[in-house]
C-alpha positions, 0 to 999 in steps of 0.5 A: 490496533483496533484491527488486530494488524501485526505487518504494516508497510509504509515509506519514507519519504527522501526530501521530508528527511533529506530536503535537497536529496544532499546530506551535505546540505542538512538533514530534519531532525524534525522529518526522523523524530517524526518517522522514529515516533512512528516505528516506536508506535507501530512496534508497541501496538505489536504491528512489525514495520516493513519499510520502502525507501523511496515511492517515487519522490524525488527531491526536487533539487536533484532534479534541477536541469541541466546542473541535476538530472535526477535519475535521468543523468548522462554522461554528456559525452556518451550520452549513457548514464552515470549513476550520479544521483545514485550516491546520494540515495545511498546517502540517504538509504544510509542514514535509514539504516543508522537512525531505523534499523535496528527496529525495523527488519524488511527494507523495499529499496524502491517500489514500483520503478517501471512506474516512475521511469517508464510511465514519469517519461510521457505518459503522466506521473511525475516528474513528466516533464521536459526535457525527460518525455524522449520515451524511446531513450529516458525510461531506460536510463532512469532505468539503469539508474534506478537498478544502480543505486538498487545494487548498492544501496543492498551492498551498503545494507547487506555488509555494513548493517549486517549486523540488524539481522534484516532483510531487504530487497526490491518492488516490481510491478506488473499486471497480467498479459493473456494471449488474446488467441493462441493463435502464436503470434497473440502468446509472443505478445503477451509474453514480450507485454509482461517481460519487457516491464517485468524482466525489466527490473527482475532478469538484473536481480534475479536472474542467471548473468546480472542482465537485462533479459535477451530479447530486450536486448536484442529488440531495444539494441543501442537504446538500452543501456550496457552493463559493466561485470562489476554492475553484473556482479553486485546486481545479481542475487541483490534481493533477498524477497521478491518484492511485487505489486499486482492488481489487474490483467488484459488480453495482449494481441499481436500488433505490427506497431511497436509501441513505447515499451517495443514489446509490438502487443496491443492490450485490451481488457474486454469482458474483465470487471472494471474498478474506479480506475481506467486502468484497472481490471481484475481477474484473481486467474490472471493474478496466479498466472502471473505468480507461475511466471515470476516462480517458473523464471526465477527458480523459486524467489521468496515472493512478497506480494507488497501491493493490490486492491480496487478503487471504487467511488465513493461520495459519503460514508454510507456510500463507502463503506458499502463495497461489496467488488472490493471485498470478493476483490481480495476474497478471488485473488487471496482465493487465487494466491493460495491455488498457486501456493498450495497447488502450483508451489509458488512460493508466497509468504506475504500479502500487504492491500493496498489501502488501508485508507483512502489516500492521494493517489497521485495525479487522481488525486483524493478522487480515487478509493482504493483505502479498506477505509472510509475517509471523511476528508471534509473537503473544503478552501485550501488557500495554498492549493495551487487548484481547485483550491474550495475542494481541497482536505481540511483539516481537524475534522476529517473522519475513518471508518472501517469497509466491509472490505477491512473487516473482511481482510480483519477476519482473514489475518485474525482467523488465519483462513479464508473466509466466506463472506456471505457465510454467517462464519463472517460477521461483517462490521460493527455497528454503533450499537456495539458501544451502548454499555457501560466500559471502564477507564482502566487507568482512573480506577473505579470509572466507568462510564456509560454509553449511549447511541441515539436511534438514528446511530449517528449521536450519542452521549458520554456520561462518568459515574462520580469517580471520572474526571470532571463528571461531579460537575454534570457535564455531558459529553456528546460524541457522533458514531460511524461504524465501529467510530467515534468522535466525542468532545472531552472539553466540557469534563477538561478533555480533548474537543475532538478524541476519537476512537476505535471499537476493538472487537478483540478486546471489546474495548475504545481505542482511543486516539490520545493511546487510553483503552476502554473496555467491556466490564467481564460479563457484559462485552458486546463485540458482536453486534455486527450489523447483519441485519444492516443492509450491507448484509443483505447486498452479500448475503444477495450477491454472487458467491465466491469460493473462499473456504479454502485454510490460509496460511498466514503468509508471515 
């Protein structure tokens, strides 16, 4: 809320809501209540929720071979996908639509099916367990069952819940593959590399036949399952938008070896900027090219870019907030996207950054940081951790601080235009000096709080006038600061011993975690303390400029 955010994408965890994956076994009402409260809080803050039903978290009870095989389920007589898991997913989706659909108007069935089918069958993503590690068989079985589940859920939403007037789709992912040379073999290899990943899950939905790409069927032969005529009809057009996750680019050259995806392509990344993640190499022009590829192949669909981001290593908040390469990534990619919109007439409507804050990055744990907000995870001992128990996030003292990239993104979505991060138009993030003032508490009449930050910018005090609660006893509230974040101990005046607040530049106020707001009295606004003379800004001025002054359309 303090960032002025208007759109937020998150996922609902199937095993959290339905622990065994089967509605008949019971529903976790506490989980439903948590998500219900969270959605209400977003809407109350003026933020529109975008909800993904499946972001790789399959209930364990549905992957208990040989009785339950999850997405790998097959008919034992024919070896073909049997869709046994499909009805369980439909039941779960039905519950979500019924419970949250009156407020959630944009749904995504699956996030990155390629990742949790192809990479999860032998390349390190979960589940990655035997007996489902045969790359010749299992990715295509799992992918087929996922597509069947998608089609059934969309059909349910469009029939039973049509009166909710929402939209539903799927999010697929792919990096761009540029031919390494103009040799026709390299050109063909690059096309196959994209088609056999992105087309695998897109052609059945956005193509005219409701089926896999012909080239893929030719190369894979009997290993690629077949759809029935009825299934093809359900699949065709079963998405109201084209959800797309995109991160990087690589060179594709012809290979004599088929590779796990049978694309006969060798991928390299020479010359591209590299993120912390070993797989992430940036290229704004690659993003523009793949947006054009989607637009041409699928007849100009409405595209929602549902993920994009850049990982950077950081051990401390000081290191983390100075994330110039991430600012450059977003500036470069959104500029390229704007060119695709204006010059190439690609119908892009949304761009979601991954991610709001540093988080759990699957098999990489908390090592890789993608967030636009730095999280101090307060690493310590977790006796329940299965490994590395001495170095796990602990609860109660974690803090968050805005990174430069988060402040740049805020400038873009609040100003509805791309921003040159080196210009005077971009103020950067506020520093803790912004809190050095007297603030009013509208919920307590004439209560005024004087905030004093010391010279280090990290510590300070808060004192209230005689009308503020507990102030008559002369108690002083201690506080810690970091950029636009304040953590205060109100226990001396009968309050929370650890309350976190964030500076809202637009309203010159502190948004506290208990939903209260302290505002700067009229004429005393200090929302422009941006730290322009800080090392971060100096680094920005010294960096190589990127062209990001074109008008940016508000995509949603």
